[in-house]
KESELO-483603 format. One record per residue (C-alpha): z, y, x negated; residue number from 1; residue in three letters. Coordinates in pm, 1 decimal, always signed. Each point is the difference from the previous one (the first is absolute). Layout:
[site [Z,Y,X],NUM,ALA]
...
//
This chain:
[site [+827.4,-1993.6,+2818.8],1,MET]
[site [-102.6,-133.2,-344.3],2,SER]
[site [+34.2,+226.8,-301.1],3,LEU]
[site [-317.1,+111.5,-179.2],4,MET]
[site [-14.6,-74.1,-376.7],5,PRO]
[site [+4.9,+308.1,-220.2],6,VAL]
[site [-338.7,-78.1,-159.5],7,GLU]
[site [-164.8,-25.9,+342.1],8,GLN]
[site [+164.5,+322.0,+118.2],9,ALA]
[site [-117.5,+185.7,-310.3],10,LEU]
[site [-356.0,-120.1,+51.7],11,GLN]
[site [+8.0,+118.2,+362.6],12,LEU]
[site [+142.3,+335.8,-109.2],13,LEU]
[site [-275.7,+51.1,-256.7],14,LEU]
[site [-269.9,-94.8,+250.0],15,GLU]
[site [+156.2,+235.7,+254.4],16,HIS]
[site [+6.2,+286.8,-252.9],17,ALA]
[site [-361.9,-60.1,-101.1],18,ALA]
[site [-109.6,+1.8,+366.0],19,SER]
[site [+127.6,+353.7,+64.1],20,GLN]
[site [-242.3,+296.2,+11.8],21,PRO]
[site [-94.3,+140.6,-339.3],22,ALA]
[site [+212.0,+287.1,-124.6],23,LEU]
[site [-157.8,+322.0,-117.5],24,GLY]
[site [-28.7,+103.8,-363.4],25,THR]
[site [+89.0,+308.1,-198.4],26,GLU]
[site [-86.2,+145.6,-338.8],27,GLN]
[site [+296.1,+41.8,-235.5],28,VAL]
[site [+47.5,+111.0,-357.4],29,SER]
[site [+80.2,-259.1,-263.2],30,LEU]
[site [+355.4,+135.2,-27.4],31,ASN]
[site [+55.5,-68.1,+371.4],32,ALA]
[site [-152.1,-348.9,+6.1],33,ALA]
[site [+287.4,-217.8,-124.3],34,LEU]
[site [+69.2,-280.5,+247.7],35,GLY]
[site [-298.3,+90.5,+217.1],36,ARG]
[site [-270.1,-252.8,+92.5],37,ILE]
[site [-356.7,+55.7,-115.0],38,LEU]
[site [-245.9,+42.9,+286.5],39,ALA]
[site [-309.2,-71.4,-209.8],40,GLU]
[site [-76.2,-162.4,-334.5],41,PRO]
[site [-19.0,+209.4,-317.1],42,VAL]
[site [-278.4,-44.6,-256.1],43,GLU]
[site [-6.1,+146.6,-348.9],44,ALA]
[site [-240.0,+283.8,-77.8],45,THR]
[site [+66.8,-10.3,-375.2],46,LEU]
[site [+90.0,-241.8,-276.8],47,ASP]
[site [+359.6,-28.4,-122.8],48,VAL]
[site [+24.1,+67.7,-285.5],49,PRO]
[site [-309.7,+223.3,+16.3],50,PRO]
[site [-87.9,-65.5,-366.6],51,TRP]
[site [+95.2,-234.8,-282.6],52,ASP]
[site [+332.8,+117.9,-140.1],53,ASN]
[site [+257.5,-88.8,-257.1],54,SER]
[site [+291.5,-223.6,+94.2],55,ALA]
[site [+218.9,+145.6,-276.4],56,MET]
[site [+34.2,+256.0,-275.2],57,ASP]
[site [-215.1,-90.4,-298.8],58,GLY]
[site [-354.8,+21.0,-128.5],59,TYR]
[site [-331.8,-56.9,+176.6],60,ALA]
[site [-289.6,-149.4,-192.4],61,LEU]
[site [-316.0,-203.2,+42.1],62,HIS]
[site [+55.4,-373.9,-40.8],63,SER]
[site [-281.6,-14.8,-257.2],64,ALA]
[site [+221.6,+207.4,-231.6],65,ASP]
[site [+305.5,-228.0,+14.4],66,ILE]
[site [-76.4,-164.7,-334.6],67,ALA]
[site [-42.1,+338.2,-169.0],68,THR]
[site [+323.7,+125.2,+156.1],69,ALA]
[site [+182.4,-304.3,-143.0],70,LEU]
[site [-147.2,+26.0,-350.6],71,GLU]
[site [-17.3,+370.9,-76.3],72,GLN]
[site [+79.0,+200.7,+315.1],73,GLY]
[site [-188.1,+238.6,+226.8],74,LEU]
[site [+1.3,+380.0,+8.0],75,PRO]
[site [+154.3,+161.8,+309.2],76,ILE]
[site [-265.0,+214.1,+167.9],77,SER]
[site [+188.0,+129.4,+307.1],78,GLN]
[site [+327.2,+0.3,+192.2],79,ARG]
[site [-3.4,-95.5,+372.2],80,ILE]
[site [+286.6,+59.6,+242.2],81,THR]
[site [+21.9,-87.9,+368.7],82,ALA]
[site [-179.7,+254.4,+214.2],83,GLY]
[site [-259.3,+97.8,-263.4],84,THR]
[site [-369.5,-84.5,-22.3],85,ALA]
[site [-80.9,-158.3,-337.9],86,PRO]
[site [-314.9,+49.6,-201.8],87,ALA]
[site [-208.8,-311.0,-83.9],88,PRO]
[site [+153.3,-194.3,-288.5],89,LEU]
[site [-173.1,+68.7,-328.4],90,GLN]
[site [-131.7,-325.9,-151.1],91,PRO]
[site [+229.0,-150.4,-260.3],92,GLY]
[site [+304.7,+197.7,+114.4],93,THR]
[site [+297.6,-44.6,+230.3],94,CYS]
[site [+181.4,+232.2,+240.0],95,ALA]
[site [+370.5,+61.7,+32.9],96,ARG]
[site [+67.7,-81.5,+365.9],97,ILE]
[site [+296.8,+2.5,+237.8],98,PHE]
[site [+96.7,-213.1,+300.5],99,THR]
[site [-221.3,+65.5,+301.5],100,GLY]
[site [-252.4,+208.4,-190.1],101,ALA]
[site [-371.1,-81.2,+56.2],102,PRO]
[site [-180.3,-194.5,-268.4],103,LEU]
[site [-275.2,+197.3,-169.4],104,PRO]
[site [-357.7,-123.1,+35.2],105,GLU]
[site [-61.7,-248.1,-281.0],106,GLY]
[site [+359.0,-137.9,-9.5],107,ALA]
[site [+90.0,-333.3,+160.1],108,ASP]
[site [+330.2,-99.3,-164.6],109,THR]
[site [+346.8,+150.3,-54.7],110,VAL]
[site [+267.8,-98.0,-250.0],111,GLU]
[site [+359.7,+105.2,+54.5],112,MET]
[site [+134.5,+241.2,-257.8],113,GLN]
[site [+270.3,-247.4,-113.2],114,GLU]
[site [-271.4,-228.4,-141.9],115,ASN]
[site [-168.3,+273.9,-204.0],116,THR]
[site [+70.1,+221.8,-298.9],117,GLN]
[site [-152.5,+305.1,-159.9],118,LEU]
[site [-99.6,-105.4,-352.2],119,ASN]
[site [-10.4,+216.1,-309.7],120,SER]
[site [-342.2,+131.4,+100.4],121,ASN]
[site [+134.1,+111.8,+343.1],122,ALA]
[site [-205.1,-273.2,+167.1],123,LEU]
[site [+128.7,-207.2,+293.2],124,MET]
[site [+40.8,-354.7,-125.2],125,GLN]
[site [+71.6,-303.7,+216.7],126,LEU]
[site [+295.8,-212.0,-112.7],127,LEU]
[site [-116.9,-316.5,+179.7],128,GLN]
[site [-314.3,-142.5,+160.6],129,PRO]
[site [-97.4,+152.0,+334.1],130,LEU]
[site [-176.7,-159.5,+296.7],131,THR]
[site [-302.2,+194.9,+129.8],132,PRO]
[site [+80.7,+170.0,+329.8],133,GLY]
[site [+376.2,-10.3,-59.8],134,ALA]
[site [+231.8,+247.9,+171.2],135,ASN]
[site [-270.8,+150.4,+218.9],136,VAL]
[site [+41.5,+41.2,+375.1],137,ARG]
[site [-357.5,-18.6,+127.3],138,PRO]
[site [-143.9,+220.0,+271.7],139,ARG]
[site [+67.9,-151.4,+342.7],140,GLY]
[site [+259.8,-244.0,-134.0],141,GLN]
[site [+224.4,+70.1,+300.0],142,ASP]
[site [-242.4,+116.5,+272.3],143,ILE]
[site [-378.0,+14.5,+23.9],144,CYS]
[site [-204.7,+241.5,+210.2],145,VAL]
[site [-62.6,-145.7,+346.9],146,GLY]
[site [+279.5,-256.7,-15.5],147,SER]
[site [+235.1,-44.1,+297.5],148,ARG]
[site [+333.6,+141.8,-111.1],149,VAL]
[site [+211.8,-48.3,+314.8],150,LEU]
[site [-74.0,-164.5,+333.5],151,GLU]
[site [+56.3,+143.5,+345.8],152,ALA]
[site [+337.9,-114.1,+128.7],153,GLY]
[site [+174.6,+45.7,-335.3],154,THR]
[site [+348.7,+148.2,+28.2],155,ARG]
[site [+3.0,+246.5,-286.3],156,LEU]
[site [+255.9,-42.3,-278.1],157,ARG]
[site [+72.7,+233.8,-290.1],158,ALA]
[site [-228.1,-197.8,-231.9],159,GLN]
[site [-279.7,+22.7,+257.4],160,ASP]
[site [+32.8,+378.8,+3.7],161,LEU]
[site [-26.5,+1.9,-379.2],162,GLY]
[site [-308.9,-219.1,+19.8],163,LEU]
[site [-162.6,+235.5,+250.7],164,LEU]
[site [+87.7,+299.3,-216.4],165,ALA]
[site [-169.2,-167.7,-298.2],166,SER]
[site [-334.8,+15.1,+183.1],167,ILE]
[site [+51.3,+356.9,+114.2],168,GLY]
[site [+97.3,-59.9,+364.0],169,ILE]
[site [+195.0,+299.6,+133.1],170,ALA]
[site [-7.5,-82.3,+372.9],171,GLU]
[site [-54.0,-315.7,+200.9],172,LEU]
[site [-21.2,-122.5,+356.4],173,LYS]
[site [+304.5,-188.5,+129.0],174,VAL]
[site [+104.3,-143.3,+334.9],175,VAL]
[site [+200.3,+228.6,+225.5],176,ARG]
[site [+368.5,-97.6,-11.8],177,PRO]
[site [+138.8,-169.4,+307.0],178,LEU]
[site [+221.0,+196.8,+239.2],179,ARG]
[site [+302.3,-223.9,+54.7],180,VAL]
[site [+268.9,+70.5,+258.7],181,ALA]
[site [+344.0,-140.4,-87.7],182,VAL]
[site [+255.1,-58.1,+276.2],183,ALA]
[site [+335.7,-174.2,+10.0],184,SER]
[site [+141.5,-148.6,+318.9],185,THR]
[site [+354.9,-16.8,+128.6],186,GLY]
[site [+257.3,+226.3,+163.1],187,ASP]
[site [+247.9,-106.3,-267.9],188,GLU]
[site [-186.5,+180.4,-280.0],189,LEU]
[site [+113.4,+326.8,-155.3],190,ARG]
[site [-141.1,+201.4,-287.7],191,GLU]
[site [+189.7,+30.4,-330.9],192,PRO]
[site [+230.4,+301.2,+10.0],193,GLY]
[site [+83.4,-42.1,+367.4],194,GLU]
[site [+339.2,-139.9,+104.7],195,PRO]
[site [+4.2,-359.3,+116.3],196,LEU]
[site [+142.4,-92.1,+338.2],197,GLY]
[site [+114.1,-344.4,+114.1],198,PRO]
[site [-274.4,-262.5,-49.9],199,GLY]
[site [-232.0,+241.2,-182.6],200,GLN]
[site [-170.3,-47.1,-338.9],201,ILE]
[site [-211.6,+212.7,-229.0],202,TYR]
[site [-378.0,-32.2,+20.1],203,ASN]
[site [-87.7,-150.1,-340.3],204,SER]
[site [-335.6,-143.3,+113.1],205,ASN]
[site [-150.0,+344.6,+49.8],206,ARG]
[site [+55.5,+86.8,-365.6],207,TYR]
[site [-116.0,-336.4,-131.4],208,THR]
[site [-325.4,+16.6,+197.7],209,LEU]
[site [-77.2,+362.4,-75.3],210,ILE]
[site [+62.4,-62.8,-369.7],211,GLY]
[site [-232.2,-302.2,+1.1],212,LEU]
[site [-273.6,+196.1,+178.7],213,LEU]
[site [+36.3,+300.0,-231.5],214,GLN]
[site [-57.1,-230.8,-297.3],215,ALA]
[site [-336.0,-91.5,+155.4],216,LEU]
[site [-101.7,+363.7,+43.9],217,GLY]
[site [-31.7,-17.8,+378.6],218,LEU]
[site [+45.0,+275.2,+258.2],219,VAL]
[site [+332.8,-61.9,+172.3],220,ILE]
[site [+88.5,+99.2,+353.1],221,ILE]
[site [+379.0,-22.4,+22.9],222,ASP]
[site [+59.5,-106.5,+359.7],223,ALA]
[site [+378.1,-24.5,-26.2],224,GLY]
[site [+184.4,-238.7,+230.4],225,ILE]
[site [-135.1,-165.1,+314.9],226,LEU]
[site [+277.2,-30.3,+258.5],227,PRO]
[site [+80.8,-324.8,+178.8],228,ASP]
[site [-183.3,+110.2,+310.7],229,ASP]
[site [-338.1,-145.7,+109.1],230,PRO]
[site [-133.0,+319.6,+157.7],231,GLU]
[site [+86.8,+217.7,-298.0],232,GLN]
[site [-133.8,-263.7,-239.9],233,THR]
[site [-326.3,-16.7,+194.1],234,ARG]
[site [-40.3,+379.2,-5.4],235,ALA]
[site [+77.4,+25.0,-372.3],236,ARG]
[site [-243.9,-278.8,-85.8],237,LEU]
[site [-273.6,+170.0,+200.2],238,ARG]
[site [+54.2,+327.6,-188.2],239,ALA]
[site [+6.2,-173.9,-338.5],240,LEU]
[site [-310.7,-205.5,+77.5],241,ALA]
[site [-192.1,+324.0,+48.9],242,ALA]
[site [+99.8,+126.6,-346.3],243,GLN]
[site [+15.9,-302.7,-228.1],244,ALA]
[site [-221.5,-271.8,-142.9],245,ASP]
[site [+298.7,-236.5,+0.9],246,LEU]
[site [+348.3,-5.7,+149.4],247,ILE]
[site [+269.8,-181.8,-197.6],248,ILE]
[site [+331.6,-68.7,+169.7],249,THR]
[site [+320.7,-170.9,-104.7],250,SER]
[site [+207.9,-193.9,+251.9],251,GLY]
[site [-41.8,-57.1,+370.7],252,GLY]
[site [-293.9,-243.6,-12.3],253,VAL]
[site [+179.9,-313.1,+117.9],254,SER]
[site [+46.2,-107.1,+361.3],255,VAL]
[site [+358.8,+108.6,+50.1],256,GLY]
[site [+100.8,+219.3,+291.1],257,GLU]
[site [+34.6,+303.3,-230.5],258,ALA]
[site [-324.4,-66.0,-192.4],259,ASP]
[site [-201.4,+264.4,+183.4],260,CYS]
[site [-279.7,+23.0,-255.7],261,LEU]
[site [-91.3,-366.5,+34.4],262,GLY]
[site [+17.8,+30.8,+377.3],263,GLN]
[site [-232.9,+301.9,+9.9],264,VAL]
[site [-253.1,-158.5,-236.7],265,LEU]
[site [-14.7,-316.0,+209.0],266,ARG]
[site [-29.5,+184.3,+331.2],267,GLU]
[site [-235.2,+287.7,-85.9],268,GLN]
[site [-126.9,-65.7,-349.1],269,GLY]
[site [-115.9,-305.0,-187.4],270,GLN]
[site [+173.9,-252.3,-225.8],271,VAL]
[site [-223.8,-176.8,-253.9],272,ASN]
[site [+266.2,-195.1,-184.6],273,LEU]
[site [+375.9,-41.8,+22.3],274,TRP]
[site [+263.4,-214.2,-169.6],275,LYS]
[site [-77.1,-118.5,-351.0],276,LEU]
[site [+133.0,-287.9,-204.8],277,ALA]
[site [+161.9,+240.1,-246.6],278,ILE]
[site [+358.9,+79.7,-92.3],279,LYS]
[site [+92.6,+279.3,+29.3],280,PRO]
[site [-245.4,+150.1,+249.4],281,GLY]
[site [-70.8,-254.6,+272.2],282,LYS]
[site [-50.7,+255.8,+285.5],283,PRO]
[site [-291.1,+173.6,-181.5],284,PHE]
[site [-255.5,+122.3,+257.3],285,THR]
[site [-358.8,+124.4,-10.4],286,LEU]
[site [-132.3,+163.4,+313.9],287,GLY]
[site [-147.5,+320.6,+137.0],288,SER]
[site [+70.6,+275.2,+250.2],289,PHE]
[site [-272.3,+221.6,+147.1],290,ASP]
[site [-237.2,-146.7,-258.8],291,GLY]
[site [+215.3,+92.8,-301.1],292,THR]
[site [+134.7,-286.7,-211.8],293,PRO]
[site [+375.6,-51.0,+9.0],294,VAL]
[site [+189.2,-200.6,-262.0],295,ILE]
[site [+350.6,-80.8,+115.0],296,GLY]
[site [+240.9,-93.9,-277.2],297,LEU]
[site [+338.8,-164.1,+49.9],298,PRO]
[site [+303.0,+226.1,+16.4],299,GLY]
[site [+195.3,-150.4,-290.1],300,ASN]
[site [-41.0,+210.8,-318.0],301,PRO]
[site [-88.5,-282.5,-241.8],302,ALA]
[site [-251.6,-140.5,+249.1],303,ALA]
[site [-167.8,+342.2,+21.7],304,VAL]
[site [-46.5,+9.6,-376.8],305,LEU]
[site [-122.0,-359.4,-30.6],306,VAL]
[site [-249.9,+9.8,+287.1],307,THR]
[site [-135.1,+338.9,-104.9],308,PHE]
[site [-83.8,-98.7,-358.0],309,VAL]
[site [-136.2,-342.8,+93.3],310,LEU]
[site [-189.0,+80.4,+321.1],311,LEU]
[site [-21.6,+370.3,+81.6],312,VAL]
[site [-108.8,+127.7,-340.6],313,LYS]
[site [-299.5,-240.7,-15.4],314,PRO]
[site [-99.4,+113.9,+352.0],315,TRP]
[site [+18.5,+365.8,-104.2],316,LEU]
[site [-208.7,-53.9,-312.9],317,LEU]
[site [-263.7,-211.8,+175.8],318,ARG]
[site [-16.4,+252.1,+286.9],319,ARG]
[site [-106.0,+261.9,-255.3],320,GLN]
[site [-261.8,-229.1,-147.9],321,GLY]
[site [+211.7,-129.9,-287.4],322,GLY]
[site [-122.1,-325.1,-150.9],323,THR]
[site [+289.7,-107.6,-221.8],324,ASP]
[site [+298.3,-29.3,+235.2],325,VAL]
[site [+182.3,-307.3,-136.0],326,ALA]
[site [+330.4,+68.8,-182.5],327,PRO]
[site [+66.4,-118.6,-352.9],328,LEU]
[site [+165.6,-343.9,+0.9],329,SER]
[site [+160.7,-163.4,-303.1],330,LEU]
[site [+101.1,-362.7,-51.6],331,SER]
[site [+341.5,+4.5,-168.4],332,LEU]
[site [+287.3,-247.1,-44.5],333,PRO]
[site [+279.4,+3.5,+256.3],334,ALA]
[site [+346.9,+85.8,-126.3],335,GLY]
[site [+172.6,-166.1,+295.7],336,PHE]
[site [+11.3,-309.7,+221.9],337,ASP]
[site [-107.9,+62.4,+360.2],338,TRP]
[site [+230.7,-199.7,+227.0],339,PRO]
[site [-198.9,-46.9,+319.0],340,ARG]
[site [-355.8,-27.7,+126.6],341,ALA]
[site [-85.3,+256.6,+266.2],342,GLY]
[site [-253.8,-2.3,+282.1],343,LYS]
[site [-147.9,+336.4,-100.0],344,ARG]
[site [-132.3,+147.5,-324.8],345,ASP]
[site [+297.1,+194.8,-134.5],346,GLU]
[site [-42.2,+307.9,-215.8],347,TYR]
[site [+316.8,+67.7,-197.1],348,LEU]
[site [+81.1,+327.7,-169.3],349,ARG]
[site [+15.2,-106.4,-363.6],350,ALA]
[site [+21.5,+117.1,-359.6],351,ARG]
[site [-81.6,-133.9,-346.0],352,LEU]
[site [+274.1,-125.9,-230.4],353,GLU]
[site [-88.5,-137.4,-343.2],354,ALA]
[site [-352.5,-82.1,+113.8],355,GLY]
[site [+112.0,-177.5,+317.6],356,GLN]
[site [-4.5,+112.7,+364.2],357,VAL]
[site [+330.9,+18.1,+186.4],358,VAL]
[site [+88.6,+130.6,+349.4],359,PRO]
[site [+165.8,+342.1,-1.9],360,SER]
[site [+303.6,+11.4,+225.9],361,GLY]
[site [+34.0,-65.0,+371.1],362,ASN]
[site [-329.2,-112.0,+160.7],363,GLN]
[site [+84.8,+91.0,+359.7],364,SER]
[site [-283.3,+193.8,+165.9],365,SER]
[site [+242.0,+280.6,+79.4],366,GLY]
[site [+101.1,+51.1,-365.2],367,VAL]
[site [-200.2,+259.5,-194.5],368,LEU]
[site [+216.2,+21.9,-313.6],369,SER]
[site [-145.4,-327.4,-130.9],370,SER]
[site [-348.6,+155.8,+18.8],371,ALA]
[site [+118.0,+299.6,-200.1],372,SER]
[site [+140.8,-237.1,-263.6],373,GLN]
[site [-320.2,-207.5,-8.7],374,ALA]
[site [-318.2,+32.5,-204.6],375,SER]
[site [-218.2,-200.9,+239.0],376,GLY]
[site [-25.1,-270.2,+263.5],377,LEU]
[site [+39.3,-373.4,-57.0],378,LEU]
[site [-181.0,-242.8,+229.0],379,LEU]
[site [+172.9,-317.8,+115.8],380,ILE]
[site [-273.0,-182.5,+198.4],381,PRO]
[site [+97.9,-173.1,+322.8],382,ALA]
[site [+125.5,-354.1,-57.2],383,GLY]
[site [+61.4,+43.2,-373.6],384,GLN]
[site [+319.2,+3.0,-210.9],385,THR]
[site [-90.3,+121.9,-349.8],386,PRO]
[site [+240.6,-94.7,-277.7],387,ARG]
[site [+100.9,+187.1,-312.7],388,ARG]
[site [-287.4,+13.8,-250.2],389,GLY]
[site [-273.3,-77.2,+253.8],390,GLU]
[site [-283.3,+248.5,+44.6],391,ALA]
[site [+34.9,+241.8,+291.8],392,VAL]
[site [-217.5,+284.7,+124.0],393,GLN]
[site [+130.5,+350.6,-83.3],394,PHE]
[site [-158.0,+318.9,+133.8],395,LEU]
[site [+121.3,+301.0,-202.6],396,PRO]
[site [+68.3,+324.4,+183.1],397,PHE]
[site [-218.8,+176.1,-257.6],398,SER]
[site [-298.2,-161.7,+174.1],399,GLY]
[site [+135.1,-7.3,+354.8],400,LEU]
[site [+101.9,+364.6,+17.9],401,LEU]
[site [-254.9,+172.9,-224.3],402,GLY]
//
């Protein structure tokens, strides 16, 4: 069976996510909206700023009086602080004004206080020429009434919440978070804190996956461990399919005698794609059981991390209507020589050293410590052997995990 290229698999995953029934929506407060996906566009109902205001502490005047202010000075007719409503500017005068305060009617220019002095007649005198309109933030400079502020499908960041607050939005409609069931497979797995018997290992994948899903703000159904038994696996999948929008599993999706999950999906479910040209993560599987999507990840810990951030996270975001699902990718110089060309795209755990990308530790798919030491993933495309100093593609964890 030929291996599917990663780009093709990602496209199929995104199309599959977009083809699922629409999720419901819910109204949330602005404080609860971080990381959520907008269900409808937001348009401004006011201008930001709502009036012309001063960009700094200084003096507001009419530009027609600049020459007078340079030659002999202008009397100060009022003092305006932020949060106050000024009176109209008296002709031939200026106003003491502070940053963010509204300009009085009749003023169109501000000079910073450092470029002024009070002369012997207690008049404000300019110390240098001034351009009309200087240091004024005009009404609507940032946002105009009726403008589209954010589009539906936007995953809300902290700066987006600040933007919404600036136009007075207190609540907004977002997509209901996905209910994701997480299950590990294998009789050899034990939970941290339990004693290990012969041939047993601790279940690290459960904690990696739950942590990744928590960072996305999803509802998690912790399904524990699926035993290596087809009947029990079938029954557990049926129960999870009735509760969840998606089932994510780790391990058991290959065709080995003990790979019960793969066996059950092929016999009573559906398999849409299997086996990718990626390292680590070749056994990645997309299928369904009782109509609920199932994403089967490999059992090796590093492969779980790599396939989740590259393939599962985009599916999750697109399933909720997200539009921007591509991770940040940087072109940076390699700090190493790659010795051999592989047949699959290889994603190395990597870190930055002196502006160059270098692999971090052992790259075996069963080794998780190199991921903990890394700051991102480094792509070595199939058939290529990048040399020191050549540009390589680096995907920082700050974009992959956030």
